[in-house]
C-alpha positions in Angstrom: 0.1 -0.1 0.2 1.3 3.1 -1.1 3.0 5.6 1.9 3.6 9.6 2.0 6.7 10.7 3.5 8.2 13.6 4.4 11.5 14.1 6.6 12.8 17.4 8.2 14.2 19.2 11.0 12.8 22.0 13.5 14.8 23.9 15.6 13.0 23.6 18.9 12.6 20.8 21.5 11.2 17.4 20.6 8.5 18.4 23.5 7.6 21.6 22.1 7.2 19.8 18.7 4.8 16.7 20.2 2.7 19.5 21.7 2.2 21.1 18.5 1.4 17.7 16.7 -0.7 16.3 19.4 -2.6 19.0 21.2 -5.5 20.7 19.6 -4.2 24.1 20.4 -0.8 23.1 18.7 -2.7 21.6 15.6 -5.2 24.6 15.0 -2.0 26.8 14.7 -0.9 24.9 11.4 -3.4 22.5 10.5 -7.3 22.1 11.8 -9.8 24.8 12.1 -10.6 23.3 15.4 -9.7 20.4 16.7 -10.3 18.2 20.3 -8.4 14.9 21.7 -6.4 14.2 23.8 -3.0 12.3 23.1 -3.4 9.3 24.5 -3.5 5.5 23.3 -7.3 5.1 21.5 -8.6 8.5 22.3 -10.9 10.1 20.0 -9.7 13.1 17.8 -12.0 15.7 16.0 -10.0 17.3 12.8 -12.7 19.8 11.8 -11.9 21.7 8.4 -15.5 23.1 8.2 -19.0 21.5 8.0 -17.7 19.3 4.7 -14.7 17.9 6.4 -15.4 17.4 9.7 -13.2 14.1 10.1 -12.4 11.7 13.2 -9.6 9.6 14.0 -8.3 7.4 17.1 -4.4 7.4 18.5 -3.4 4.2 17.5 0.3 4.8 19.0 1.2 7.4 21.3 5.0 7.5 23.1 4.9 11.5 24.9 7.3 13.4 23.3 8.6 10.8 20.6 5.7 9.8 18.4 2.1 9.6 17.8 0.0 8.1 15.3 -3.7 8.8 14.1 -6.1 6.2 12.4 -8.7 8.0 10.6 -12.4 6.5 11.3 -14.5 9.1 9.9 -13.3 11.0 6.8 -13.9 11.3 2.8 -13.4 8.0 1.2 -10.1 7.9 0.1 -8.6 8.7 3.3 -10.4 5.5 5.0 -8.5 3.5 6.7 -5.0 5.8 6.2 -3.1 6.2 9.2 -0.6 9.4 9.7 1.9 9.9 12.6 5.1 11.5 13.6 8.3 10.1 14.7 10.4 12.4 16.4 14.4 12.3 17.6 16.9 14.7 19.0 19.3 15.8 16.7 21.2 18.5 19.3 19.3 20.4 21.9 16.7 22.4 20.4 16.9 20.9 17.1 14.4 17.8 16.5 14.1 15.2 13.6 10.7 14.7 12.4 9.8 11.7 10.2 6.0 12.2 9.0 4.2 9.4 7.3 1.0 9.0 6.0 0.0 5.0 5.0 -2.4 2.6 4.3 -3.4 4.5 0.8 -5.5 2.0 -1.4 -3.4 3.4 -4.5 -1.4 6.2 -5.5 -4.5 8.3 -7.0 -5.1 11.8 -7.5 -6.4 12.5 -3.9 -2.9 10.6 -2.7 -1.1 13.2 -4.7 -3.1 16.0 -3.5 -2.4 14.9 0.1 1.4 14.5 -0.2 1.6 18.2 -1.7 -0.8 19.5 1.1 1.1 17.7 4.0 4.2 19.1 2.5 3.0 22.7 2.3 1.3 22.4 5.9 4.2 20.8 7.4 6.4 23.6 6.1 3.8 26.0 7.9 4.1 24.1 11.2 7.9 24.8 11.1 7.4 28.6 10.3 5.1 28.5 13.5 7.6 26.4 15.8 10.7 28.5 14.4 9.4 32.0 13.8 5.9 32.2 15.3 4.2 32.4 12.1 0.6 31.5 11.8 -0.8 31.2 8.6 -4.7 32.1 9.0 -6.7 28.8 8.2 -7.9 30.3 5.0 -4.4 30.3 3.2 -3.5 26.9 4.3 -3.4 24.1 1.7 
């Protein structure tokens, strides 16, 4: 099954990156319009991007400050039953290596290609948020 991968470094602590990828307030600053959930195994998350895109996931793996994975439980058909997650490692103090993946796609479809492009842009915006404090308004994210 096809998988999207993006690896990069961020010049902040692993703990700060983990907060940004796992806590609703952090996710709202670079990805979601509104989010709810807590970073613990089997907890439910609501990723809200508007009425048409009101998605849900379950935490399928969580090691605080090291990794988190979400299994989609309600989303557009192409995203079912994909999983996405982050693995973090400290390169040196306040430099975190991020390994992002989005797996279990049924095929390399148009939606897979769009998602790969969008993840690259969103992860860049997350990096800008963490390193420079820049929050891209939700309407300008893609």
